[in-house]
C-alpha positions, -999 to 999 in steps of 0.1 A, spaced: -667 -149 338 -672 -120 362 -701 -106 383 -691 -70 385 -719 -45 389 -717 -18 363 -734 17 365 -741 41 337 -709 53 322 -687 28 341 -664 0 328 -649 -32 341 -616 -47 331 -611 -85 335 -578 -102 329 -576 -139 319 -542 -156 322 -534 -186 300 -519 -201 332 -553 -202 347 -569 -222 319 -551 -254 312 -569 -262 280 -557 -230 263 -522 -245 264 -535 -270 239 -537 -242 213 -510 -248 186 -484 -223 179 -493 -197 153 -523 -176 144 -557 -181 160 -591 -163 160 -603 -148 194 -638 -136 200 -650 -117 230 -688 -119 237 -704 -99 263 -736 -112 281 -739 -142 260 -769 -154 279 -788 -122 273 -795 -118 310 -789 -79 309 -817 -59 291 -800 -38 264 -809 -12 237 -783 -28 212 -772 -64 214 -755 -62 180 -724 -46 195 -717 -72 222 -690 -93 203 -655 -84 192 -632 -106 172 -596 -104 163 -566 -126 150 -536 -131 172 -503 -149 170 -494 -173 198 -457 -177 201 -452 -188 236 -430 -219 245 -444 -246 266 -424 -258 295 -406 -292 295 -403 -315 326 -376 -341 327 -354 -359 352 -324 -340 361 -298 -331 387 -296 -298 405 -271 -275 388 -251 -268 419 -249 -303 431 -223 -331 425 -248 -357 415 -237 -381 389 -271 -383 374 -307 -375 381 -309 -402 408 -286 -406 438 -282 -425 470 -263 -410 497 -259 -390 530 -278 -357 538 -247 -338 526 -252 -352 491 -290 -344 491 -292 -312 511 -258 -300 520 -267 -300 556 -243 -304 585 -263 -322 612 -251 -344 640 -241 -379 630 -273 -395 644 -294 -372 622 -277 -373 589 -294 -403 575 -292 -419 541 -315 -411 513 -328 -420 479 -332 -387 459 -342 -376 424 -346 -343 406 -372 -329 383 -360 -301 361 -382 -274 344 -370 -262 311 -385 -234 288 -392 -198 287 -424 -201 306 -433 -213 340 -448 -247 344 -483 -247 357 -486 -248 393 -512 -276 394 -505 -308 412 -479 -331 394 -475 -367 402 -440 -384 401 -429 -418 409 -397 -437 410 -394 -475 409 -364 -492 424 -359 -530 423 -395 -535 414 -408 -514 443 -427 -482 433 -425 -452 454 -450 -424 448 -444 -388 452 -465 -384 483 -444 -411 501 -414 -388 499 -408 -372 532 -386 -343 521 -392 -320 492 -369 -292 481 -392 -273 459 -382 -239 445 -406 -219 423 -414 -240 393 -398 -217 368 -373 -220 340 -344 -243 348 -356 -248 384 -352 -283 399 -375 -301 424 -355 -324 446 -374 -353 463 -356 -373 490 -368 -404 507 -350 -421 536 -335 -453 524 -352 -473 552 -385 -467 534 -370 -485 503 -354 -514 523 -387 -520 543 -412 -515 515 -395 -536 488 -372 -563 482 -337 -562 501 -315 -535 490 -279 -547 490 -248 -527 482 -240 -522 445 -261 -512 414 -298 -506 418 -320 -503 388 -347 -476 387 -373 -461 365 -386 -425 370 -419 -414 358 -424 -376 357 -459 -360 357 -477 -394 353 -511 -377 351 -501 -352 324 -512 -323 346 -486 -301 329 -489 -295 292 -453 -298 279 -434 -291 247 -420 -327 249 -441 -355 266 -416 -382 255 -387 -374 280 -407 -379 312 -395 -414 317 -360 -425 325 -346 -459 332 -311 -464 346 -288 -477 374 -277 -459 405 -250 -473 428 -255 -478 465 -222 -474 482 -216 -483 520 -229 -457 544 -202 -467 568 -177 -496 575 -190 -526 590 -179 -533 627 -184 -564 647 -172 -550 681 -182 -522 703 -159 -493 697 -144 -480 729 -159 -448 740 -168 -428 772 -190 -442 799 -218 -417 795 -253 -430 789 -260 -438 753 -283 -459 731 -261 -483 711 -275 -497 678 -270 -533 669 -279 -553 637 -283 -590 646 -289 -615 618 -298 -652 626 -275 -680 614 -282 -688 576 -305 -658 571 -299 -633 544 -277 -604 556 -297 -574 543 -268 -550 553 -290 -527 574 -259 -516 592 -241 -505 561 -267 -498 535 -280 -467 554 -312 -483 567 -304 -480 604 -290 -446 600 -320 -433 582 -343 -448 607 -325 -431 635 -325 -398 616 -362 -400 613 -367 -411 649 -346 -381 660 -365 -356 639 -399 -370 652 -387 -367 687 -372 -332 684 -404 -318 671 -421 -330 704 -395 -322 729 -384 -286 721 -353 -300 703 -342 -329 725 -331 -360 708 -317 -394 720 -281 -396 728 -268 -423 704 -235 -441 705 -211 -426 679 -176 -434 666 -155 -412 642 -186 -390 636 -209 -418 627 -234 -440 644 -214 -469 661 -235 -498 648 -223 -534 656 -231 -563 633 -235 -598 648 -241 -631 631 -261 -651 656 -254 -687 666 -290 -699 661 -311 -698 630 -344 -681 627 -362 -715 629 -342 -724 660 -351 -690 676 -388 -695 667 -388 -727 690 -384 -705 721 -415 -691 739 -397 -658 739 -374 -659 708 -356 -627 718 -342 -642 750 -315 -664 735 -306 -633 712 -300 -610 743 -281 -637 761 -258 -640 730 -254 -604 728 -247 -600 765 -221 -629 763 -203 -612 733 -197 -579 752 -228 -559 744 -235 -554 781 -224 -519 790 -239 -506 823 -247 -472 809 -261 -484 776 -294 -493 761 -290 -516 731 -313 -509 702 -314 -541 682 -327 -545 646 -334 -582 640 -348 -597 607 -371 -623 623 -404 -613 639 -416 -628 671 -451 -642 675 -471 -647 707 -501 -670 699 -515 -654 667 -501 -619 674 -470 -607 656 -447 -586 676 -429 -558 658 -410 -549 689 -402 -558 724 -381 -543 754 -366 -565 781 -336 -567 804 -309 -592 810 -287 -590 841 -297 -554 845 -289 -545 809 -318 -531 787 -324 -543 752 -350 -528 727 -359 -548 696 -373 -537 663 -383 -569 643 -387 -571 606 -395 -600 582 -404 -604 545 -437 -616 533 -452 -622 499 -441 -596 473 -410 -587 493 -428 -563 517 -423 -561 554 -444 -573 582 -433 -544 604 -434 -512 585 -430 -482 607 -395 -488 620 -388 -454 636 -420 -455 657 -415 -491 667 -380 -484 680 -391 -452 696 -418 -471 715 -395 -497 728 -368 -472 738 -393 -453 758 -402 -485 776 -366 -487 784 -366 -451 796 -393 -460 821 -426 -455 804 -453 -461 814 -454 -462 852 -485 -475 870 -489 -441 886 -496 -425 852 -530 -408 848 -540 -431 819 -520 -462 828 -535 -493 810 -540 -519 837 -545 -546 811 -513 -539 793 -482 -533 813 -464 -501 807 -489 -485 782 -515 -459 781 -552 -465 772 -567 -431 765 -552 -421 731 -547 -442 700 -524 -416 686 -500 -419 715 -466 -435 712 -473 -458 742 -509 -467 734 -517 -502 746 -542 -511 719 -535 -526 685 -552 -499 663 -529 -468 663 -539 -435 649 -520 -411 627 -500 -392 636 -481 -406 665 -477 -383 693 -456 -382 725 -478 -378 756 -495 -349 740 -513 -338 772 -482 -343 793 -501 -363 819 -486 -397 817 -449 -403 810 -432 -373 795 -428 -340 813 -457 -345 836 -463 -331 870 -472 -363 890 -451 -364 922 -431 -395 926 -439 -409 891 -412 -418 866 -408 -390 840 -389 -401 808 -382 -364 804 -355 -369 831 -339 -399 813 -301 -396 810 -305 -411 775 -321 -378 763 -302 -347 755 -303 -322 783 -331 -296 783 -323 -264 765 
């Protein structure tokens, strides 16, 4: 196994760990014969090849690790799967707009030996929608040793967008631990768990704008057409977790500056409104969002220092193009829409909700002005140079999405007299 060069009278010591050779774990407990063979291919000329092997008997008494679903020991989880705020999942004390709402599960490690560090694949299925391990945004992953717990947490909006509607109440789930059997365990029969986890309201539903200060804020709204299913995005944590992810994305790219969201009693102030028109009636308008904003405006969602971030479960179509978002104004009040709509299999037409809303909000902040270096002349208020840019004018976006990475178009640029969204009153002040 080694290629060490040996001189006369010298020696070489090599150590082989059982952790480095997965197949050795397949050895049964008990007594086994081991044989060491030097130069098995005979590549080294020797005087005596009869002394190149050594054999012995050895007892193997190690205990294999055991992986199973489980809750962290220091948590107040009622079981291995929970849905709740970041205080439940992480114990964090973030601002209200960044707390979010999460689906989380734990993987526990039992046994006297460490589990192998090789990649493990876990998944959880909720309401017939399977979420694989790599889709989970946040991993709390201590060393994989005895009685350690991995915690995987997913913003609840990923579940609400990716699968069937997630309404308040009991949610069925199935956890599959180490699906590929990368870890040899003492018990392979306890890696699957089926059960029920309860989704409690993330906050109380409100149908009016709670009185607040007159400072500039972005105000979240959940607007449902008449007769359409109320998917409860305002109270099942979907909008809160979208906002939390949007904030986290933005802070990484602005030296910690987030959007100033409207809050009440320490939570996002989300207004629910049941619209007068149905989805089919709205679809009859050339711009279906126009009657929506007129109704929102008529119902008091018209503050002079507010931008209204509206989540609306009915996509808009222009010719054959599906619009996942739009930004517009009505009587000098700005409205940014993020649309969503179910298709076959329960999945959503518009998947990346945080990016969609961020894109439309930055339009509301003033991006992209015609004086920008890479202004897209064929697409109002966009850039044409970078498919990874948040404000890219094309229809094939790259990954990851960035915020004016070269700082030459709409954020923190040095173009005299050109709108700079870094100066927006809807963003937290520079630090």
